[in-house]
N, C-alpha and C positions, 0 to 999 in steps of 0.2 A: 492400545489407545492412540489415536491420531490427533495431532494438533495442527494448526496452521499459523506459523510465525512469519514465514517468508514465502513469496509466490513460488520459489524454487523447491519448496517442500512438495509441490505437486508436479508429477510428470506430465509430459505433453498428452499422453494417453488419458490421464486423469482430467486434465483440462478439457479435452474433447468430450469426455463423459459428462462433466459438469455442464458444458454448453448444451449438450443434447438434453439433459434433464431440465435445464432452465427453459429451453425452447418448448419442451413438452408441458412444463408448468404453465407457461404463458398461453398455450393453446388449450390446455385441459385443466384449469384450476380446480375444478370439482374433484378430480381424481386424487388430488393431494390434500384435500381440505381436512382430513382427519389423521394424517400420517404421524403427527407429533402430539396426538391426544395424550394427556396426562404427563407430558414432558415440559420442563421449565428451562428457559434461557435466562441467564443472569447477565445483564448488561452493566459492566463495571466501567464507567466513563469518568476517569480522573481528570479529563480535559473536555471543554465544551465541544459539542457536536450537534448538528441537526440532521443532515442526510444519513450519515452512517448509523447513528443510533436509532433513528426512526425507521430506517429501512430494515434493520435487524429486527426491530420490534414488529413491524408489519409482516416481515417474512415469517416469524414464529407464529403470530396470530393466524396468518393465512394457512399455516400448516396444522392448525388446530391446537397449538400449544399455548403456553402462558409465559409471561415475562415478569421478572423481578429485577431489582438493581437500583443504581443511582446514576444521576446525570452530571454530577460534578463532585469533586473531591470534598468540598466543604460540607456536603450532606452525608458524608460517610465517616467512619472512625479514623480515616486517614488524617482528618483535621485534628485528631487527638494524638497523632504520631504513630498509628498502626502501620506496619510494614506491608508491602505487597504480598509477601509470602504468607503472613498471618491472615490477611484479607481473603486470599483465595482458598486457604485451608478451611476457613469458616464457610465460605460460600459453596464450596464443594459438597457440604452437607445439605444444602438447600436446593440445588439445581442439578440439571443434567448436562449442561454445556455453558461455557462462558464466552462472551464477546467482550474484549477489554481494550480500552484506549487509555494511553498514559503519555504524559509529556516527556518522560525519561526514556531514552533509547535503551532497549534491552529489557524493559520491565516485563513484557510478555514471556520472555525466556525464563525469568525468575518465577513467573506464574506457573508455567508448565512443569517446573521442577517441584512444585508444592501442591498442585491441584490433583484431585482424584478423578477429574472429569476433563473432557476435551476443552482446550483453550483456543480461541480465535483471536489473532492480533488484529484489532480494529484501528491500528495506527500507533506507532511509538516514536514520539518526537519527530526528527527529520530522517528516520531510519527506513522503516518499511510500512506499507499499507496494502497488504495482499488482496483484501476483498474489494478495494477500489480497482485494483488491477483486473479482478474478475469481471467487474462491471465494464471496464475499458475493453477487455478482450471480447466480450459478447457484443458490444457496440461495433467494434471493428469487424468482427465476423459477419454481423448482419448487414453491414454496409459494403464489405468487400468480398465476402464469400470465402475468404482464405486469409491466412496470415503471411503468406510467402510473397516475396518480391516487392514489398512495400517500402516506400521512403517516408520515414516518420520524423517530423519536426517537433521538437520539444522546446517550448519558449517560456522564459521568465525566470523563476527561482529554481534553478537546477541544482543548487548546492544543498538547500534544506528541504527541497520538494520530495518527500518520501514517495509520492505517487509516481513520479517519473523514474525514481530509482527502481521501484518494483516493476514498472512497465518495461523498462529497458532489459532487465533481467529476464522477464518472461518472453519478450519478442526476440531476444538474442538466440533462441533455440530454433528459429524458423529460417528456412533457406531464402537467400536473396534479399534479406532485410538490410536497410541502410538507415542510419540516424543522422539528423542534423540538429546540433545543439545550439540554441539561440539564447544568448544571455549576456548580461554585462560581465566584465572580467571578474568582478567580486563574487558572482553567483554561478560560476562555471560548474559543470557537471563533475562529481567527485572523481579524482584521479584513480582511486582504488578500484572503482567499477570499470573504468576504461582499461586499466592495466589487467585486472583479474578476469574480466569478461570479454570485452570487445577485442583487445589486442591478442589475447590468447586464442580466440576463435577466428581471428582474421576478419572481423566484421567491419565493413567500411563506415566511417563517420567523419563529419566535418564540424567545425565550430565557427560561429560567426556572431557578431553583435547586431547584425542587421536582419530584422524580420522581413523587410521588403525584398531583400535580395534572395532570401530563402524560399518565400512562398510559392513561386511558380513551379518548383520541382517537387512539391510535396503531395503525397497521397493522404496523409493524416497530419493535421496540425493540432498539437496538444498544448493548449495554453494553460499557464499556471499563475496563481496569485503570488505576489511578493509578500511573504509571511512575516509580518511585524513581530509576532510572538516568538519567532525563532532567533531574532537578532539580539545579541548581547549589547551591541552599540546602536542605540535608537537613532542617533544622528545619521548613521549609515543607512538605516532603513528609510528615513525621510528622503535621503538623497536618491535612493534607488526605486522607491515604490511606484513611480509612474514611468518606468523604463519602457514599457510596451503597452500600447493600446490598439487592439484590433478593430478596424472600422470597415464599413462597406467599400470605401475607396481602396484600401489596402488589399481587398479580396479580388479586385478586378482582374489581375493577372493570374489568379489561382486557377487550378484545374476545376472544371465544372462538377466533377464528382469527388472533389476533396472533402473529407469529413473533418469538422471542427469539434474537438473534444475539450472538456475542462472538468476537473474533479469537483469544482465548486467548493466553497462560495467564491463568487467573483466580487471584485470591488469595482475597478474601472478598467480592467485589462481587456475586456470585450465590451464594445459599445452595445447598448440595448438595440440599436438599429440593426445589428447582425442577427438578432434572434429570429427575424422573419426569413432569413436566408435558408433555403432548403438544405444547405450543407451544415448548418448548425445542429449538432446532435447532443449537446451537453445536457439538455433536460431529459432526453431519451436515455442517457447514461444512468440517470438516477433510477428510472424504472427497471432498466436492465440489471442494476445493482441489487434490487430487491429479489429478482428472479434467481440471480446467481447465489445470493446469500441463502435463499431457500434451498437450492440444490446442495450448497456446502453443508448446511445444517443436517440435511438428510444423510449426506455422506459420512460426516464425522460421528453421527449417532448410529451409523450402520443400518440405516433404514432405506437405502437406495438399491440394495442388492449387489453393490459392487464388491470386488474382492479387495481385502485389506492388503496394502503394499507398504510394509514398514519401512521407514526411512532411517538410514544410519545417522546418528548424531555426530556433530563435529567433535573430533578428539581435542580436548582442551588440556592445557598444562598450566602449572603455576611457575612463574619466573621470579626468583628472589629479587626483591628490590624494585621490580617494575610495577608501575601503576598506570591506569588509563588516563590520558591527559584531557579527555573530553568531558567538559563540565555538564554536558547534557546526558551523560551515561548514568544508568541506574546504579552503577557501582559507587557513585559519589554520595548516594543518599540512603541506599538500602542497608538496614541494620546488619552488621557483621557479615556482609557479603564478601566472599573470597574473590580476589582479583584472578581472572583466568584469561588465557590467551590461546590462540591457535596459530600454527605455523603458516605464514604466507609465502615466505622464501627462506627456508632454514639456513641455506648456505650463506645468504647475505645477512642473516640475523634479523630478518623482518618478521614480525608477528602482528596479529590483530586481536583486539579485545573481543572476547567471545560474545559480549553483550551488544556492543555497538559497532564493531568492525573497525574502530579507529586504530591506525598503525602505530606500533611502538618498535623500537630497535633495541636489541640486546646489547 
């Protein structure tokens, strides 16, 4: 049984296959209209969502399936104190596949360990959002025809922005890619991804606080919202929330074929005046997300004819006395959940939480 927790769970060959399926669905929707007949998708959204939840629901309906679930934690037994583990054990008896969003990082991993059916991570705190990355990849592919040799600028909340974390991981596997990280000092891209992914692979990147300086050299500009719900210090959020606003004037020096992406929702980081620019692709991203989620559901249910490629799980260990320091980690709230870690650099005594990847030292 396959799950999708992290975009790296999918090989580049599997990503290519999903893109081919998604393009075929877009061209021939009637061919797929009954593929999931008598199948049920459970949407377990412990955190508010519009695009992701509705696109999953639209995807399943357009495949001929049905949808059950909830759209907020308060309308589920979680409000009574039920654990993630117990919730998915129960839902596994009612559905064929689960799409789950949760504010705690690592919650989908807990779900996969207790579910009898495939689980799709639809976003866990500031950690991963692999299906948004699938939407991003299809959009980039349709605009550029390839993933190789691109300069990608990521702007805004790079610390808590799970969409940019997943996109960098995915794009790091393609030749000639370069990243430009555009953010305030307080919201810089996580060091562990730079160390474990970019530095290890020798992928070039630069960091800047200036959107204006970065724009002329970009093939892709990925804007993000400063996410108030991820900040423990609300005063810090108020200070940083208007750090970047993309306007038509700022786009004047940009390449004529640069593509502007955004995972949405936007607040004010992209002026509505940019919407009419032919380079603005963020609303097309939402449609591409539906097609890629359709392709993913077919794959995980074994209905696309592809060969199963089992993925090795991370080898985790218990370290006496060590606890994850991340307050957003599922290990802080899930009932009787064992603290687990994996080796990042055993010689230096550096480990990471198996749920949220936060670094600890032995």
